[in-house]
MMTF fields as JSON, N, C-alpha, C and O atoms, coordinates in Angstrom:
{
  "mmtfVersion": "1.0.0",
  "mmtfProducer": "UNKNOWN",
  "numBonds": 427,
  "numAtoms": 428,
  "numGroups": 107,
  "numChains": 1,
  "numModels": 1,
  "chainsPerModel": [1],
  "groupsPerChain": [107],
  "chainIdList": ["A"],
  "bondAtomList": [4, 2, 8, 6, 12, 10, 16, 14, 20, 18, 24, 22, 28, 26, 32, 30, 36, 34, 40, 38, 44, 42, 48, 46, 52, 50, 56, 54, 60, 58, 64, 62, 68, 66, 72, 70, 76, 74, 80, 78, 84, 82, 88, 86, 92, 90, 96, 94, 100, 98, 104, 102, 108, 106, 112, 110, 116, 114, 120, 118, 124, 122, 128, 126, 132, 130, 136, 134, 140, 138, 144, 142, 148, 146, 152, 150, 156, 154, 160, 158, 164, 162, 168, 166, 172, 170, 176, 174, 180, 178, 184, 182, 188, 186, 192, 190, 196, 194, 200, 198, 204, 202, 208, 206, 212, 210, 216, 214, 220, 218, 224, 222, 228, 226, 232, 230, 236, 234, 240, 238, 244, 242, 248, 246, 252, 250, 256, 254, 260, 258, 264, 262, 268, 266, 272, 270, 276, 274, 280, 278, 284, 282, 288, 286, 292, 290, 296, 294, 300, 298, 304, 302, 308, 306, 312, 310, 316, 314, 320, 318, 324, 322, 328, 326, 332, 330, 336, 334, 340, 338, 344, 342, 348, 346, 352, 350, 356, 354, 360, 358, 364, 362, 368, 366, 372, 370, 376, 374, 380, 378, 384, 382, 388, 386, 392, 390, 396, 394, 400, 398, 404, 402, 408, 406, 412, 410, 416, 414, 420, 418, 424, 422],
  "bondOrderList": [1, 1, 1, 1, 1, 1, 1, 1, 1, 1, 1, 1, 1, 1, 1, 1, 1, 1, 1, 1, 1, 1, 1, 1, 1, 1, 1, 1, 1, 1, 1, 1, 1, 1, 1, 1, 1, 1, 1, 1, 1, 1, 1, 1, 1, 1, 1, 1, 1, 1, 1, 1, 1, 1, 1, 1, 1, 1, 1, 1, 1, 1, 1, 1, 1, 1, 1, 1, 1, 1, 1, 1, 1, 1, 1, 1, 1, 1, 1, 1, 1, 1, 1, 1, 1, 1, 1, 1, 1, 1, 1, 1, 1, 1, 1, 1, 1, 1, 1, 1, 1, 1, 1, 1, 1, 1],
  "groupList": [{"groupName": "MET", "atomNameList": ["N", "CA", "C", "O"], "elementList": ["N", "C", "C", "O"], "formalChargeList": [0, 0, 0, 0], "bondAtomList": [1, 0, 2, 1, 3, 2], "bondOrderList": [1, 1, 2], "singleLetterCode": "M", "chemCompType": "L-PEPTIDE LINKING"}, {"groupName": "ALA", "atomNameList": ["N", "CA", "C", "O"], "elementList": ["N", "C", "C", "O"], "formalChargeList": [0, 0, 0, 0], "bondAtomList": [1, 0, 2, 1, 3, 2], "bondOrderList": [1, 1, 2], "singleLetterCode": "A", "chemCompType": "L-PEPTIDE LINKING"}, {"groupName": "GLY", "atomNameList": ["N", "CA", "C", "O"], "elementList": ["N", "C", "C", "O"], "formalChargeList": [0, 0, 0, 0], "bondAtomList": [1, 0, 2, 1, 3, 2], "bondOrderList": [1, 1, 2], "singleLetterCode": "G", "chemCompType": "PEPTIDE LINKING"}, {"groupName": "ASN", "atomNameList": ["N", "CA", "C", "O"], "elementList": ["N", "C", "C", "O"], "formalChargeList": [0, 0, 0, 0], "bondAtomList": [1, 0, 2, 1, 3, 2], "bondOrderList": [1, 1, 2], "singleLetterCode": "N", "chemCompType": "L-PEPTIDE LINKING"}, {"groupName": "VAL", "atomNameList": ["N", "CA", "C", "O"], "elementList": ["N", "C", "C", "O"], "formalChargeList": [0, 0, 0, 0], "bondAtomList": [1, 0, 2, 1, 3, 2], "bondOrderList": [1, 1, 2], "singleLetterCode": "V", "chemCompType": "L-PEPTIDE LINKING"}, {"groupName": "LEU", "atomNameList": ["N", "CA", "C", "O"], "elementList": ["N", "C", "C", "O"], "formalChargeList": [0, 0, 0, 0], "bondAtomList": [1, 0, 2, 1, 3, 2], "bondOrderList": [1, 1, 2], "singleLetterCode": "L", "chemCompType": "L-PEPTIDE LINKING"}, {"groupName": "GLU", "atomNameList": ["N", "CA", "C", "O"], "elementList": ["N", "C", "C", "O"], "formalChargeList": [0, 0, 0, 0], "bondAtomList": [1, 0, 2, 1, 3, 2], "bondOrderList": [1, 1, 2], "singleLetterCode": "E", "chemCompType": "L-PEPTIDE LINKING"}, {"groupName": "ILE", "atomNameList": ["N", "CA", "C", "O"], "elementList": ["N", "C", "C", "O"], "formalChargeList": [0, 0, 0, 0], "bondAtomList": [1, 0, 2, 1, 3, 2], "bondOrderList": [1, 1, 2], "singleLetterCode": "I", "chemCompType": "L-PEPTIDE LINKING"}, {"groupName": "ASP", "atomNameList": ["N", "CA", "C", "O"], "elementList": ["N", "C", "C", "O"], "formalChargeList": [0, 0, 0, 0], "bondAtomList": [1, 0, 2, 1, 3, 2], "bondOrderList": [1, 1, 2], "singleLetterCode": "D", "chemCompType": "L-PEPTIDE LINKING"}, {"groupName": "PHE", "atomNameList": ["N", "CA", "C", "O"], "elementList": ["N", "C", "C", "O"], "formalChargeList": [0, 0, 0, 0], "bondAtomList": [1, 0, 2, 1, 3, 2], "bondOrderList": [1, 1, 2], "singleLetterCode": "F", "chemCompType": "L-PEPTIDE LINKING"}, {"groupName": "SER", "atomNameList": ["N", "CA", "C", "O"], "elementList": ["N", "C", "C", "O"], "formalChargeList": [0, 0, 0, 0], "bondAtomList": [1, 0, 2, 1, 3, 2], "bondOrderList": [1, 1, 2], "singleLetterCode": "S", "chemCompType": "L-PEPTIDE LINKING"}, {"groupName": "LYS", "atomNameList": ["N", "CA", "C", "O"], "elementList": ["N", "C", "C", "O"], "formalChargeList": [0, 0, 0, 0], "bondAtomList": [1, 0, 2, 1, 3, 2], "bondOrderList": [1, 1, 2], "singleLetterCode": "K", "chemCompType": "L-PEPTIDE LINKING"}, {"groupName": "PRO", "atomNameList": ["N", "CA", "C", "O"], "elementList": ["N", "C", "C", "O"], "formalChargeList": [0, 0, 0, 0], "bondAtomList": [1, 0, 2, 1, 3, 2], "bondOrderList": [1, 1, 2], "singleLetterCode": "P", "chemCompType": "L-PEPTIDE LINKING"}, {"groupName": "TRP", "atomNameList": ["N", "CA", "C", "O"], "elementList": ["N", "C", "C", "O"], "formalChargeList": [0, 0, 0, 0], "bondAtomList": [1, 0, 2, 1, 3, 2], "bondOrderList": [1, 1, 2], "singleLetterCode": "W", "chemCompType": "L-PEPTIDE LINKING"}, {"groupName": "CYS", "atomNameList": ["N", "CA", "C", "O"], "elementList": ["N", "C", "C", "O"], "formalChargeList": [0, 0, 0, 0], "bondAtomList": [1, 0, 2, 1, 3, 2], "bondOrderList": [1, 1, 2], "singleLetterCode": "C", "chemCompType": "L-PEPTIDE LINKING"}, {"groupName": "ARG", "atomNameList": ["N", "CA", "C", "O"], "elementList": ["N", "C", "C", "O"], "formalChargeList": [0, 0, 0, 0], "bondAtomList": [1, 0, 2, 1, 3, 2], "bondOrderList": [1, 1, 2], "singleLetterCode": "R", "chemCompType": "L-PEPTIDE LINKING"}, {"groupName": "GLN", "atomNameList": ["N", "CA", "C", "O"], "elementList": ["N", "C", "C", "O"], "formalChargeList": [0, 0, 0, 0], "bondAtomList": [1, 0, 2, 1, 3, 2], "bondOrderList": [1, 1, 2], "singleLetterCode": "Q", "chemCompType": "L-PEPTIDE LINKING"}, {"groupName": "THR", "atomNameList": ["N", "CA", "C", "O"], "elementList": ["N", "C", "C", "O"], "formalChargeList": [0, 0, 0, 0], "bondAtomList": [1, 0, 2, 1, 3, 2], "bondOrderList": [1, 1, 2], "singleLetterCode": "T", "chemCompType": "L-PEPTIDE LINKING"}, {"groupName": "HIS", "atomNameList": ["N", "CA", "C", "O"], "elementList": ["N", "C", "C", "O"], "formalChargeList": [0, 0, 0, 0], "bondAtomList": [1, 0, 2, 1, 3, 2], "bondOrderList": [1, 1, 2], "singleLetterCode": "H", "chemCompType": "L-PEPTIDE LINKING"}],
  "groupTypeList": [0, 1, 2, 1, 3, 4, 5, 6, 7, 3, 8, 5, 3, 9, 6, 10, 6, 4, 5, 11, 10, 10, 4, 12, 9, 5, 5, 8, 9, 2, 1, 4, 13, 14, 2, 12, 14, 15, 1, 5, 1, 12, 7, 4, 8, 11, 5, 1, 1, 6, 5, 16, 2, 11, 1, 15, 4, 2, 11, 5, 8, 7, 8, 6, 1, 12, 1, 17, 1, 10, 11, 9, 2, 7, 11, 2, 4, 12, 17, 4, 5, 4, 9, 11, 8, 2, 11, 6, 1, 2, 15, 18, 4, 2, 4, 17, 10, 11, 6, 17, 5, 1, 11, 5, 5, 2, 4],
  "groupIdList": [1, 2, 3, 4, 5, 6, 7, 8, 9, 10, 11, 12, 13, 14, 15, 16, 17, 18, 19, 20, 21, 22, 23, 24, 25, 26, 27, 28, 29, 30, 31, 32, 33, 34, 35, 36, 37, 38, 39, 40, 41, 42, 43, 44, 45, 46, 47, 48, 49, 50, 51, 52, 53, 54, 55, 56, 57, 58, 59, 60, 61, 62, 63, 64, 65, 66, 67, 68, 69, 70, 71, 72, 73, 74, 75, 76, 77, 78, 79, 80, 81, 82, 83, 84, 85, 86, 87, 88, 89, 90, 91, 92, 93, 94, 95, 96, 97, 98, 99, 100, 101, 102, 103, 104, 105, 106, 107],
  "secStructList": [7, 7, 7, 1, 1, 5, 7, 7, 5, 7, 6, 6, 6, 2, 2, 2, 2, 2, 6, 1, 7, 1, 1, 7, 3, 3, 3, 3, 3, 3, 7, 6, 6, 7, 1, 4, 4, 4, 6, 1, 1, 2, 2, 2, 2, 2, 2, 2, 1, 1, 7, 6, 6, 6, 7, 7, 3, 3, 3, 3, 3, 6, 6, 6, 7, 2, 2, 2, 2, 2, 2, 6, 6, 7, 7, 1, 1, 1, 5, 7, 7, 3, 3, 3, 6, 6, 3, 3, 7, 7, 7, 7, 7, 1, 7, 7, 7, 1, 2, 2, 2, 2, 2, 2, 2, 6, 7],
  "xCoordList": [8.993, 9.867, 9.544, 9.998, 8.87, 8.278, 7.402, 6.842, 6.813, 5.832, 4.572, 4.93, 3.176, 2.158, 1.753, 0.742, 2.607, 2.641, 4.374, 4.915, 4.86, 6.316, 6.218, 5.649, 6.519, 6.633, 7.669, 8.243, 7.924, 9.695, 9.932, 8.99, 11.177, 11.743, 12.767, 13.568, 12.793, 14.235, 14.327, 13.606, 15.421, 15.957, 14.976, 15.233, 13.844, 13.058, 12.035, 11.548, 11.703, 10.355, 10.898, 10.162, 12.018, 12.786, 12.217, 11.334, 12.465, 11.967, 10.599, 10.263, 9.566, 8.212, 7.714, 6.777, 8.48, 7.634, 8.167, 7.381, 9.861, 10.321, 10.601, 10.535, 10.98, 11.574, 9.856, 9.809, 8.76, 8.02, 6.575, 5.472, 7.024, 6.244, 5.366, 5.705, 4.753, 3.727, 4.512, 5.043, 4.35, 4.679, 5.755, 6.267, 6.816, 7.858, 7.904, 7.031, 9.688, 9.274, 10.583, 11.71, 10.425, 11.816, 11.82, 10.955, 13.039, 13.917, 14.952, 16.082, 14.283, 15.557, 16.386, 15.878, 17.568, 18.71, 19.1, 19.832, 18.907, 19.468, 19.74, 20.231, 19.369, 20.44, 20.042, 20.316, 19.337, 19.111, 20.003, 19.59, 21.528, 22.276, 23.206, 23.986, 22.605, 22.313, 22.067, 21.005, 22.776, 22.088, 21.078, 19.974, 22.121, 21.512, 20.043, 19.145, 20.169, 18.982, 18.084, 17.006, 18.11, 16.661, 16.572, 15.977, 17.106, 16.809, 15.926, 14.895, 16.626, 15.954, 14.64, 13.893, 14.257, 13.046, 11.63, 10.766, 11.299, 10.339, 10.094, 8.9, 11.229, 10.937, 10.603, 10.436, 10.578, 10.69, 9.103, 8.423, 8.558, 7.018, 6.519, 5.332, 6.787, 6.04, 5.804, 4.751, 6.54, 6.723, 5.867, 5.387, 5.564, 5.102, 3.571, 2.746, 3.373, 2.06, 1.27, 0.127, 2.493, 1.827, 1.588, 0.869, 2.265, 2.116, 1.433, 1.637, 0.764, -0.076, -0.913, -1.51, -0.733, -1.142, -0.437, -0.822, 0.595, 1.443, 2.658, 2.735, 3.408, 4.704, 4.643, 3.551, 5.56, 5.431, 6.54, 7.444, 6.923, 8.114, 8.466, 7.517, 9.694, 9.616, 11.139, 11.93, 11.715, 12.816, 13.284, 12.511, 15.1, 15.405, 16.607, 17.591, 16.644, 17.722, 19.051, 18.951, 20.037, 20.978, 21.794, 22.5, 21.673, 21.978, 21.319, 21.825, 19.98, 19.0, 18.766, 18.024, 19.405, 19.074, 20.292, 20.391, 21.199, 22.958, 23.076, 23.872, 22.418, 22.232, 21.831, 22.704, 20.884, 20.32, 20.803, 20.674, 21.663, 22.206, 23.493, 23.608, 24.369, 25.253, 25.274, 26.304, 23.614, 24.022, 24.24, 24.897, 23.543, 23.599, 24.311, 24.025, 25.642, 26.903, 26.548, 27.161, 25.863, 25.343, 26.853, 27.409, 27.172, 28.396, 27.803, 28.013, 27.16, 27.16, 25.21, 24.304, 25.392, 23.775, 23.557, 24.406, 22.641, 21.459, 21.679, 22.691, 21.487, 21.292, 19.986, 19.784, 18.96, 18.047, 18.057, 18.918, 17.454, 17.797, 16.187, 15.411, 15.849, 14.683, 14.458, 15.062, 13.719, 13.377, 12.159, 11.092, 12.454, 11.419, 11.49, 12.524, 10.372, 10.02, 11.623, 12.284, 11.618, 12.876, 14.045, 14.7, 14.593, 16.136, 16.182, 15.353, 17.03, 17.628, 17.323, 17.344, 16.946, 16.68, 16.994, 16.565, 17.72, 17.623, 18.762, 18.638, 19.8, 20.529, 20.56, 19.991, 20.907, 20.417, 21.264, 20.627, 22.837, 23.457, 23.376, 24.578, 22.777, 22.673, 21.488, 20.754, 21.347, 20.091, 19.53, 20.336, 18.157, 18.002, 16.515, 15.987, 16.098, 15.136, 13.901, 14.243, 12.363, 11.363, 11.21, 10.519, 11.814, 11.73, 12.458, 12.013, 13.328, 14.606, 14.65, 15.446, 13.811, 13.265, 12.217, 12.415, 11.311, 10.405, 11.01, 10.715, 12.084, 12.245, 13.079, 13.051, 14.047, 14.421, 13.12, 13.227, 12.129, 10.778, 10.389, 9.966, 10.558, 10.1, 8.542, 7.866, 8.109, 6.54, 5.979, 4.779],
  "yCoordList": [12.509, 13.17, 13.328, 14.38, 12.678, 12.798, 13.606, 13.667, 14.545, 14.899, 13.756, 12.605, 13.901, 12.885, 12.656, 11.972, 13.29, 12.153, 11.967, 11.938, 11.879, 11.326, 9.947, 10.005, 8.697, 7.843, 6.98, 6.593, 6.593, 6.151, 5.042, 4.274, 4.802, 4.022, 3.506, 4.179, 2.108, 1.384, 0.127, -0.158, -0.307, -1.978, -2.942, -3.911, -2.957, -3.676, -3.409, -4.108, -2.297, -1.855, -1.251, -0.865, -1.316, -0.336, -0.885, -0.221, -2.199, -2.877, -2.615, -1.816, -2.981, -3.33, -1.704, -1.473, -0.359, 0.679, 1.717, 2.272, 1.674, 1.76, 1.499, 2.438, 0.41, -0.224, -0.509, -0.199, -1.051, -1.399, -0.168, -0.422, 0.783, 1.682, 2.314, 3.497, 2.144, 2.205, 3.86, 4.052, 4.932, 6.163, 6.518, 5.583, 7.599, 7.926, 8.244, 8.634, 7.833, 7.876, 8.707, 8.235, 9.697, 10.876, 10.235, 10.272, 9.8, 9.336, 9.734, 9.281, 10.665, 11.781, 10.692, 10.057, 10.393, 9.855, 10.989, 11.839, 11.161, 12.229, 11.347, 10.218, 11.996, 11.538, 12.51, 13.701, 12.031, 12.983, 13.97, 15.114, 13.628, 13.889, 15.656, 16.469, 15.623, 16.167, 17.634, 17.808, 18.557, 20.347, 20.395, 20.745, 19.91, 20.758, 19.556, 19.934, 18.297, 17.428, 17.93, 17.341, 18.69, 19.277, 20.731, 21.619, 20.965, 22.277, 21.865, 22.421, 20.427, 20.06, 19.268, 19.134, 18.902, 18.245, 19.061, 18.356, 20.555, 21.409, 21.224, 21.095, 21.146, 21.326, 20.061, 20.151, 18.857, 17.429, 17.415, 16.911, 17.896, 17.715, 18.352, 18.027, 19.472, 20.481, 19.967, 20.273, 19.383, 18.806, 17.658, 17.561, 16.383, 15.217, 15.415, 14.592, 16.811, 17.252, 17.729, 17.788, 17.992, 19.114, 17.793, 18.062, 16.161, 15.817, 14.47, 13.392, 14.565, 13.433, 13.193, 13.987, 11.601, 10.759, 11.175, 10.627, 12.093, 12.478, 11.087, 10.318, 10.978, 10.672, 9.992, 9.454, 9.725, 9.772, 9.681, 9.133, 10.009, 10.405, 10.051, 9.959, 9.743, 9.236, 9.382, 9.368, 9.57, 9.474, 8.716, 8.002, 8.031, 7.297, 7.456, 7.946, 7.104, 7.659, 6.435, 5.267, 7.23, 6.254, 5.422, 4.467, 5.806, 4.95, 3.947, 2.875, 4.212, 3.113, 2.204, 1.248, 2.366, 1.518, 1.862, 2.434, 1.369, 1.038, 0.276, 0.552, -0.733, -1.903, -0.557, -0.294, 0.156, 0.585, 1.485, 1.701, 2.349, 3.283, 3.031, 3.615, 2.263, 1.38, 1.014, 0.803, 0.606, 0.016, 0.991, 0.927, 1.708, 3.686, 4.494, 5.653, 4.084, 4.876, 5.896, 6.949, 5.864, 7.475, 7.505, 6.53, 8.43, 9.294, 10.498, 10.431, 11.381, 12.727, 12.609, 11.956, 13.708, 13.32, 15.026, 15.604, 15.569, 15.162, 14.222, 14.785, 13.621, 13.086, 12.412, 11.265, 13.086, 12.935, 11.927, 12.061, 10.99, 9.787, 9.695, 9.561, 9.808, 9.519, 7.911, 7.426, 7.506, 6.263, 5.865, 5.9, 5.309, 4.703, 3.75, 3.459, 3.017, 1.962, 0.729, -0.133, 1.224, 0.379, 0.397, -0.493, 1.759, 1.802, 3.694, 4.557, 3.742, 5.181, 5.906, 5.477, 7.357, 8.155, 9.481, 10.442, 9.565, 10.991, 11.143, 10.305, 12.132, 12.015, 13.393, 14.012, 13.983, 15.284, 15.294, 14.929, 15.763, 15.731, 17.11, 17.279, 17.956, 18.598, 19.266, 18.943, 20.289, 21.237, 21.712, 22.231, 21.751, 21.955, 22.982, 23.518, 23.154, 23.93, 22.827, 21.655, 23.171, 22.622, 22.291, 21.312, 23.039, 23.347, 22.204, 21.331, 22.189, 21.207, 20.192, 19.351, 19.993, 18.126, 18.196, 17.246, 18.582, 18.545, 18.065, 17.064, 19.004, 18.951, 17.834, 17.221, 17.228, 16.135, 14.898, 14.243, 14.753, 14.096, 13.904, 12.819, 14.91, 14.978, 15.302, 15.139, 15.759, 16.255, 17.568, 17.735],
  "zCoordList": [26.065, 25.107, 23.966, 23.517, 23.167, 21.915, 21.866, 22.961, 20.851, 20.949, 20.691, 20.942, 20.235, 20.13, 18.968, 18.807, 17.666, 16.723, 16.365, 15.259, 17.446, 16.942, 17.436, 18.525, 17.131, 17.695, 17.546, 16.528, 19.317, 19.771, 18.894, 18.697, 18.264, 17.783, 18.456, 19.104, 18.315, 19.536, 18.187, 17.231, 18.653, 17.945, 17.935, 17.221, 18.565, 18.023, 17.253, 16.364, 17.652, 16.866, 15.19, 14.282, 15.194, 13.801, 12.895, 12.351, 12.406, 10.917, 11.048, 10.173, 11.845, 11.365, 11.22, 10.456, 12.11, 12.282, 10.615, 9.847, 10.487, 9.584, 8.612, 7.819, 8.146, 7.327, 6.298, 5.108, 6.955, 6.779, 6.3, 5.817, 6.581, 6.656, 5.34, 5.29, 4.661, 3.612, 3.053, 1.96, 4.257, 3.704, 3.866, 4.481, 3.67, 3.967, 5.497, 6.273, 5.718, 7.136, 7.767, 7.614, 8.332, 8.538, 10.547, 11.422, 10.52, 11.264, 12.434, 12.617, 13.142, 14.366, 14.963, 15.887, 14.573, 15.611, 16.744, 16.237, 17.692, 18.96, 20.164, 20.138, 21.157, 22.465, 23.563, 23.416, 24.786, 25.988, 26.261, 26.455, 26.322, 26.795, 25.714, 26.21, 24.085, 22.951, 23.453, 24.052, 23.317, 23.44, 21.6, 21.183, 21.162, 19.81, 19.177, 18.425, 19.677, 19.814, 20.766, 20.688, 21.532, 21.998, 21.327, 21.938, 20.182, 19.58, 18.619, 18.241, 18.112, 16.912, 17.496, 16.526, 18.226, 18.864, 18.467, 17.944, 18.678, 18.616, 17.285, 17.015, 15.935, 15.07, 13.928, 12.712, 14.827, 14.626, 14.811, 13.916, 15.825, 16.444, 15.833, 15.81, 15.025, 14.18, 12.639, 12.081, 12.129, 11.264, 10.911, 9.782, 12.261, 12.687, 12.51, 12.112, 12.933, 12.964, 11.551, 11.098, 11.212, 9.808, 8.662, 7.7, 8.759, 7.561, 8.135, 7.578, 9.066, 9.247, 7.95, 7.224, 7.887, 6.719, 5.527, 4.494, 5.412, 4.445, 4.451, 3.493, 5.508, 6.4, 7.225, 7.405, 7.974, 9.255, 10.078, 9.447, 11.35, 11.919, 13.024, 13.803, 13.557, 14.615, 14.909, 13.966, 16.624, 17.464, 17.805, 18.444, 17.749, 18.152, 18.898, 18.343, 20.079, 21.146, 20.461, 20.087, 20.528, 19.781, 20.986, 20.664, 22.318, 23.671, 24.0, 24.334, 23.935, 23.73, 22.619, 22.848, 21.133, 20.259, 19.462, 18.377, 20.276, 19.581, 18.65, 17.752, 18.617, 17.009, 16.052, 15.225, 16.041, 14.904, 14.282, 13.077, 15.402, 15.201, 14.346, 13.269, 14.75, 13.938, 13.178, 12.539, 12.669, 11.434, 10.119, 9.08, 10.587, 9.513, 9.642, 9.344, 10.203, 10.672, 11.484, 11.315, 12.173, 12.815, 13.644, 14.148, 13.633, 13.815, 15.059, 16.27, 14.451, 15.23, 15.324, 14.807, 16.334, 16.325, 16.696, 17.375, 16.307, 15.766, 14.23, 13.812, 13.637, 12.362, 11.907, 12.307, 11.008, 10.226, 9.398, 8.529, 9.325, 7.839, 7.741, 8.687, 6.261, 5.581, 4.859, 3.902, 5.428, 4.309, 3.842, 4.456, 2.216, 1.462, 0.803, 0.202, 0.758, 0.524, 1.085, 0.506, 2.211, 2.877, 3.036, 3.578, 2.427, 2.29, 2.522, 2.232, 2.922, 2.808, 1.73, 0.576, 2.173, 0.765, 1.1, 0.462, 2.071, 2.719, 4.049, 4.943, 4.187, 5.434, 5.727, 4.828, 6.441, 6.923, 8.471, 9.459, 8.641, 9.857, 11.069, 11.273, 11.788, 12.722, 12.325, 11.391, 13.157, 13.369, 12.337, 11.564, 11.921, 11.033, 10.604, 11.579, 9.72, 9.556, 9.383, 9.226, 9.405, 9.191, 7.857, 7.572, 6.875, 5.563, 5.215, 4.47, 5.624, 4.913, 5.311, 4.894, 6.224, 6.617, 5.942, 5.184, 5.667, 4.334, 3.272, 2.618, 3.086, 1.282, 1.284, 0.217, 2.417, 2.605, 2.167, 1.13, 2.963, 3.114, 1.379, 0.98, 0.567, -0.627, -0.722, -1.738, 0.426, 0.676, 0.626, 0.844]
}
C-alpha cells in the first residue's frame, strides 16, 4: 500500500516510530475505502522519497489503528499530522499539494 520510503504505522509502533523520531515525522491518516486518501497517496510517496534523511513519512489506516486515530481526534480522512520532538506540530485535513505538506513539515 505505501511507497518504499513510507512506513506503515499502527497502534503498536506509533510511539517508537513517530513520537521518538529524531527528525520531523509526517503521518498520513487514511483508510482503504477513502477516495481522497488514494488521491493523496502518490503525493505523500513522492514527498517521502524527496525528504529522505530530512524527515520521516508514514501512513496509518484509521480502521487498523483506531486507538491512535482517536487519540488525535481524527474525524475525517485524509488528515496529515506533523510531529516534532514527540508532539503534534501541524495538521492538514483533506487532499493537498506536496508543497503544502513540505511547508507543514518545515523542510
